[in-house]
C-alpha positions as CSV (number, residue, x, y, z in Angstrom):
1,M,85.0,170.8,66.0
2,I,84.3,167.1,65.8
3,E,83.5,167.4,62.1
4,K,86.7,169.2,61.4
5,T,88.8,166.6,63.2
6,L,87.1,163.8,61.4
7,T,87.6,165.5,58.1
8,L,91.3,165.9,58.7
9,M,91.7,162.3,59.8
10,L,89.8,161.1,56.7
11,C,91.9,163.2,54.5
12,A,95.0,161.8,56.0
13,A,93.6,158.3,55.4
14,A,93.3,159.0,51.7
15,C,97.0,158.5,51.2
16,L,97.2,155.2,53.1
17,P,97.6,151.7,51.6
18,V,95.4,150.2,48.9
19,K,92.0,148.8,50.0
20,S,91.3,151.9,52.1
21,Q,88.8,154.2,50.5
22,T,89.3,157.8,49.4
23,L,87.3,160.8,50.7
24,Q,85.3,160.8,47.5
25,E,84.5,157.1,48.0
26,V,83.3,157.9,51.5
27,T,81.1,160.6,50.1
28,T,79.8,158.4,47.3
29,N,79.3,155.2,49.3
30,G,77.7,156.8,52.3
31,N,77.6,154.4,55.3
32,Q,78.5,151.3,53.2
33,T,81.9,150.2,51.8
34,N,83.7,147.0,50.9
35,K,87.0,148.6,51.8
36,S,88.7,149.5,55.0
37,I,88.7,152.9,56.8
38,I,92.0,153.9,58.4
39,I,92.0,156.8,60.9
40,D,95.4,158.0,62.2
41,N,97.1,161.1,63.6
42,G,99.3,161.7,60.6
43,S,101.8,159.0,61.6
44,S,101.8,155.3,60.7
45,N,102.9,154.7,64.3
46,G,99.4,155.3,65.7
47,R,96.3,154.4,63.7
48,M,93.0,152.6,63.9
49,T,91.7,150.4,61.0
50,L,88.1,149.4,60.5
51,L,87.8,146.4,58.1
52,S,84.9,144.2,56.9
53,E,86.2,140.9,55.6
54,Q,84.4,137.7,54.9
55,S,81.3,138.8,57.0
56,I,83.6,139.5,59.9
57,T,84.0,143.1,61.2
58,K,87.5,143.8,62.6
59,I,89.0,146.7,64.5
60,F,92.8,147.0,64.7
61,G,94.9,149.3,66.8
62,N,98.5,149.7,65.7
63,A,101.8,151.2,66.8
64,T,105.5,150.6,66.0
65,G,108.7,151.3,67.8
66,S,111.8,149.8,69.3
67,T,110.0,148.2,72.3
68,T,106.3,148.6,71.7
69,T,104.6,146.4,69.2
70,F,101.0,147.1,70.0
71,Q,98.7,149.7,71.6
72,P,95.5,149.0,73.5
73,L,92.2,149.9,71.9
74,A,90.3,152.3,74.1
75,L,86.5,152.7,73.8
76,L,85.4,155.9,75.5
77,G,81.9,157.3,76.0
78,S,78.9,157.0,78.2
79,R,77.8,153.9,76.5
80,T,79.7,152.1,73.7
81,L,78.4,148.9,72.0
82,I,80.4,146.3,70.1
83,G,78.6,143.3,68.8
84,P,75.1,142.3,67.5
85,G,72.0,141.6,69.4
86,N,72.4,140.4,73.0
87,Q,75.9,139.2,72.4
88,A,77.4,142.6,73.4
89,I,80.3,144.1,75.2
90,V,79.3,147.3,76.9
91,D,81.1,150.1,78.7
92,D,78.4,152.1,80.4
93,G,80.7,154.3,82.4
94,S,80.2,152.4,85.7
95,N,81.9,149.1,85.0
96,T,85.2,148.5,83.5
97,L,83.8,145.6,81.4
98,Q,80.2,144.4,81.2
99,V,79.1,141.3,79.3
100,N,75.4,141.0,78.4
101,G,74.9,137.4,77.3
102,T,77.4,134.6,77.1
103,F,81.0,135.4,77.7
104,R,83.6,133.0,76.3
105,A,87.4,133.1,76.7
106,G,90.0,130.7,75.6
107,V,87.8,128.8,73.1
108,G,89.4,126.1,71.1
109,N,93.2,126.4,71.1
110,N,93.1,130.0,72.3
111,Y,93.9,131.1,75.9
112,F,92.5,133.5,78.4
113,R,95.7,135.3,79.5
114,Y,97.0,138.0,81.7
115,N,100.5,139.5,81.9
116,G,101.6,137.7,85.0
117,S,103.0,140.7,86.7
118,S,99.9,141.5,88.7
119,D,97.1,139.7,90.5
120,L,94.1,138.3,88.5
121,W,90.8,139.0,90.3
122,L,87.3,137.7,89.5
123,R,84.9,139.5,91.8
124,F,81.1,139.3,91.8
125,E,78.4,141.3,93.6
126,D,76.3,139.7,96.2
127,R,73.8,137.4,94.6
128,G,70.2,138.2,94.0
129,T,67.4,135.7,93.6
130,G,69.2,133.7,90.9
131,G,72.0,131.2,91.2
132,R,75.6,131.7,90.4
133,A,78.6,129.4,90.0
134,M,81.5,131.3,91.5
135,V,81.5,133.8,94.3
136,H,84.0,135.7,96.4
137,D,82.9,136.4,99.9
138,G,85.3,139.1,100.7
139,G,87.4,137.0,103.1
140,N,90.0,135.7,100.7
141,V,87.7,132.7,100.1
142,L,86.6,131.6,96.6
143,G,83.3,129.6,96.7
144,L,81.9,127.4,94.1
145,N,78.1,126.8,94.4
146,Y,74.8,127.0,92.7
147,G,71.5,128.6,93.9
148,G,72.7,130.0,97.2
149,D,75.5,131.5,99.3
150,F,77.4,128.3,100.3
151,T,74.2,126.4,100.9
152,G,75.0,122.8,99.8
153,G,78.1,124.0,98.0
154,T,81.8,123.9,98.4
155,K,84.1,126.4,100.0
156,I,87.8,126.5,99.4
157,G,90.1,128.3,101.8
158,T,92.9,130.7,101.4
159,K,95.4,128.2,100.1
160,A,94.0,125.6,97.7
161,Y,96.2,124.2,94.9
162,F,95.4,122.3,91.8
163,S,98.8,121.4,90.3
164,E,99.8,120.4,86.8
165,N,101.0,117.0,87.9
166,G,97.5,115.9,88.7
167,N,97.7,116.2,92.5
168,S,95.3,118.5,94.3
169,Y,96.0,119.6,97.9
170,F,95.1,122.2,100.5
171,M,97.9,123.9,102.4
172,A,95.9,125.3,105.2
173,G,92.5,125.0,106.8
174,N,90.0,122.1,107.2
175,V,87.7,120.4,104.7
176,G,84.1,119.8,105.7
177,I,81.5,117.6,104.0
178,G,78.0,118.0,105.4
179,T,79.3,120.7,107.7
180,N,80.6,124.3,107.4
181,T,82.6,124.2,110.7
182,P,85.1,121.3,110.3
183,L,87.3,120.8,113.3
184,S,89.8,118.5,111.6
185,K,91.6,118.2,108.3
186,L,88.6,116.2,106.9
187,Q,85.2,116.0,108.6
188,L,82.1,114.3,107.5
189,G,78.8,115.6,109.0
190,S,78.3,117.8,112.0
191,Y,78.7,117.1,115.7
192,G,75.5,116.6,117.8
193,T,73.4,115.1,114.9
194,N,71.9,111.6,114.6
195,N,72.5,111.3,110.9
196,A,74.4,108.3,109.4
197,S,77.3,109.2,107.2
198,H,79.8,106.9,105.4
199,I,82.8,106.8,103.1
200,T,81.9,104.1,100.7
201,I,84.5,102.3,98.5
202,P,82.9,99.8,96.1
203,G,84.6,96.5,95.3
204,V,85.1,94.6,92.1
205,Y,82.7,91.7,92.3
206,N,78.9,91.5,93.0
207,F,78.1,93.7,96.1
208,E,81.6,94.0,97.5
209,V,82.1,97.2,99.5
210,M,84.1,98.9,102.2
211,K,82.3,101.4,104.4
212,I,83.7,103.7,107.1
213,G,81.4,106.0,109.1
214,Q,78.7,106.2,111.7
215,T,75.3,104.5,111.7
216,G,73.4,107.1,113.8
217,N,73.3,108.0,117.5
218,G,77.1,108.2,117.4
219,N,77.6,104.5,116.7
220,T,80.7,104.0,114.5
221,V,81.4,101.2,112.1
222,I,84.0,99.8,109.6
223,E,82.3,97.3,107.3
224,M,84.1,95.1,104.8
225,V,82.2,92.9,102.3
226,N,84.4,90.5,100.3
227,H,83.4,88.0,97.6
228,V,83.8,84.2,97.7
229,S,82.4,83.8,94.2
230,M,81.1,85.9,91.3
231,T,77.6,86.0,93.0
232,H,78.2,85.6,96.8
233,S,80.1,87.5,99.5
234,Y,80.5,87.6,103.3
235,G,80.8,90.5,105.7
236,I,82.9,91.7,108.6
237,K,81.9,94.6,110.8
238,M,83.9,96.3,113.6
239,G,83.1,99.3,115.6
240,T,81.1,100.6,118.6
241,N,77.3,100.4,119.2
242,I,76.0,101.6,122.5
243,D,72.5,100.6,121.5
244,Q,73.1,96.9,120.8
245,H,76.3,96.0,122.7
246,G,76.9,98.5,125.4
247,S,80.0,100.5,125.9
248,G,82.8,98.7,124.1
249,F,84.4,97.6,120.8
250,Y,83.0,94.7,118.7
251,I,83.9,92.5,115.7
252,R,81.0,90.7,114.0
253,A,80.8,88.4,111.0
254,A,78.0,87.7,108.5
255,P,77.9,84.3,106.7
256,I,78.0,84.1,102.9
257,A,75.0,85.6,101.3
258,S,73.7,86.3,97.7
259,S,73.1,90.1,98.3
260,Y,74.0,92.9,100.6
261,E,70.5,93.0,102.1
262,N,70.8,89.3,103.0
263,L,73.9,89.7,105.1
264,T,73.0,88.7,108.7
265,Y,75.5,89.6,111.3
266,D,75.9,87.3,114.3
267,V,76.6,88.2,117.9
268,P,80.0,89.7,118.3
269,A,82.8,87.1,117.8
270,F,85.1,89.5,119.8
271,Y,84.1,92.2,122.3
272,I,86.1,94.4,124.7
273,N,84.4,96.7,127.1
274,T,85.6,99.8,128.8
275,S,86.9,97.8,131.8
276,S,89.3,96.0,129.4
277,Q,87.4,92.8,129.8
278,V,87.2,90.6,126.6
279,G,84.4,88.4,125.5
280,I,84.6,85.7,122.8
281,G,81.1,85.0,121.4
282,T,79.5,87.1,124.1
283,T,79.3,90.6,125.4
284,N,78.6,89.5,129.0
285,T,82.0,89.1,130.6
286,A,80.5,88.7,134.1
287,G,83.4,90.7,135.6
288,Y,86.1,88.3,134.2
289,K,89.1,89.4,132.1
290,L,88.2,86.8,129.5
291,A,84.8,85.2,128.9
292,V,84.3,82.5,126.3
293,A,80.9,81.4,125.2
294,G,81.4,77.9,123.6
295,N,84.2,75.5,123.2
296,M,87.9,76.2,123.0
297,I,90.9,74.2,121.8
298,A,94.6,74.9,122.3
299,E,97.8,73.0,122.0
300,K,99.0,74.5,125.3
301,V,97.4,76.5,128.1
302,K,99.5,78.0,130.9
303,V,98.0,79.2,134.1
304,K,100.4,81.3,136.2
305,L,99.2,81.9,139.8
306,K,100.7,84.7,141.8
307,T,100.1,83.0,145.1
308,G,98.5,79.9,146.6
309,W,100.6,77.0,145.1
310,P,100.4,74.3,147.8
311,D,104.1,73.5,148.4
312,F,103.3,74.2,152.1
313,V,101.8,70.6,152.4
314,F,105.4,69.3,152.6
315,E,106.4,71.7,155.3
316,N,107.3,70.0,158.6
317,G,104.6,71.8,160.5
318,Y,101.8,70.8,158.1
319,K,99.1,68.6,159.8
320,L,97.6,66.0,157.5
321,P,93.8,65.6,158.0
322,D,93.0,62.5,159.9
323,L,91.7,59.8,157.5
324,H,88.9,58.9,159.9
325,E,87.8,62.5,159.8
326,V,88.0,62.6,156.0
327,E,86.0,59.4,155.8
328,E,83.3,60.9,158.0
329,F,83.2,64.2,155.9
330,I,82.8,62.2,152.7
331,K,80.0,60.1,154.2
332,T,78.2,63.3,155.2
333,N,78.9,65.7,152.2
334,K,79.5,63.3,149.3
335,H,82.7,65.2,148.2
336,L,86.2,65.8,149.4
337,P,86.9,68.6,151.9
338,E,87.6,72.0,150.2
339,V,86.6,70.7,146.8
340,P,83.5,72.5,145.3
341,T,80.3,70.5,144.8
342,A,78.7,69.8,141.4
343,A,76.0,72.4,142.2
344,E,78.6,75.0,142.9
345,I,80.5,74.3,139.6
346,S,77.2,74.4,137.7
347,A,76.3,77.8,139.2
348,D,79.7,79.5,139.4
349,G,81.9,77.7,137.0
350,L,85.3,76.3,137.7
351,D,88.3,78.4,138.7
352,L,90.9,76.6,136.7
353,G,93.9,78.0,138.5
354,N,92.5,77.4,142.0
355,N,91.2,74.0,141.0
356,Q,94.6,72.9,139.8
357,A,96.2,74.1,143.0
358,L,93.5,72.3,145.1
359,L,93.9,69.1,143.1
360,L,97.7,69.3,143.6
361,K,97.2,69.8,147.3
362,K,95.1,66.6,147.5
363,I,97.7,64.7,145.5
364,E,100.4,65.9,147.9
365,E,98.3,64.9,150.9
366,L,97.6,61.5,149.3
367,T,101.4,61.2,148.7
368,L,102.0,61.8,152.4
369,Y,99.3,59.3,153.3
370,L,101.0,56.7,151.0
371,I,104.4,57.4,152.5
372,D,103.0,56.8,156.0
373,Q,101.2,53.7,154.8
374,H,104.4,52.5,153.2
375,K,106.3,53.0,156.4
376,L,103.6,51.1,158.4
377,L,103.5,48.3,155.8
378,K,107.3,47.9,155.9
379,S,107.3,47.8,159.7
380,Q,104.6,45.2,159.6
381,Q,106.5,43.1,157.1
382,E,109.6,43.2,159.3
383,Q,107.5,42.1,162.2
384,I,105.9,39.3,160.2
385,K,109.3,38.1,159.2
386,L,110.5,38.0,162.8
387,Q,107.4,36.2,163.7
388,Q,107.9,33.6,161.0
389,E,111.4,33.0,162.1
390,T,110.2,32.6,165.7
391,I,107.6,30.1,164.6
392,L,110.1,28.1,162.6
393,M,112.4,28.0,165.6
394,L,109.6,26.9,167.9
395,E,108.5,24.2,165.5
396,S,112.0,22.9,165.4
397,R,112.2,22.7,169.1
398,M,108.8,21.0,169.3
399,D,110.0,18.3,166.9
400,T,113.1,17.7,169.0
401,L,111.1,17.5,172.2
402,L,108.6,15.0,170.7
403,S,111.4,12.8,169.4
404,A,113.0,12.6,172.9
405,I,109.7,11.6,174.5
406,R,109.3,8.7,172.2
């Protein structure tokens, strides 16, 4: 039956265009020819053409009509081979398309296309002992990796877009680097590990760099290295470091150096602990809201006390200390009453607000003492004036009396 069908098809092919061979030529040439073989069903609307041209073997399927301009080429059979050697396309009955060897699509100016009306799927079996570059894990996730199932690879979620305008973005899910369970939109590393991880942004000159990350044991840091010349740079660090500075936030500076390795960061220039206490040049705030290690200069410093300003000294009921008692206290203690001693200042420091209030109190007391002394002095001056007038009067009378006696 097959032989009869082939004979009829070959006979029909004899009357087709030039370059196809006749039945006699097929008989004479055997399995070799320099012409084409055309097989059809008696109509030019459905045919298959086999052609060898310039060392290239071509197979054409053809159809014509008002709406259809081509027909697919179907290869049927338990095992059909097209191509030489290992570069073959095989339909073995179990796969729609199997490629043994290298498969290339869209080479040069050509394209790998599909009709756009249905989904395009690339599915792969579970990997064996070898590596693979693209896998589908069955959960609407496309993975790109090499040598293992998402081990050290990249996993892209259900909505990942790479657009024609050059922007790439993810519409859903989280991105993890160094972790397969990211809990935020972007996560570097895994929770509960002691590994250091950074985002590093190199600069333009020498060893300029910006680093954001953690340095191990959960200590976080932002480091900025900036150049001062073509060969030298300085550094600024800010972050948290429970191992070196306790619980708080610090800012440290490194003087100018000739290499990154030679950057030496000083004690924190600024530090704030979890009690909202601030240290300048120190991390030991000693319980104060602000602790400064070193000198300070300012154009204006304002101390605002909530209570304790000594206006009460001028109240009518205030009793001034007796000056004799003050004198005895000074002789015994070598300092004014209520004023801290030099030893106390050395040990505990000076409370600027309280000290200013205390000094004002002493000034106000001195003012009252001066007022009293002024009153006393004025009274004494009046008495002296009266005494002088009395003396002058007595002297005048004495002179008159002496003159009468003579």
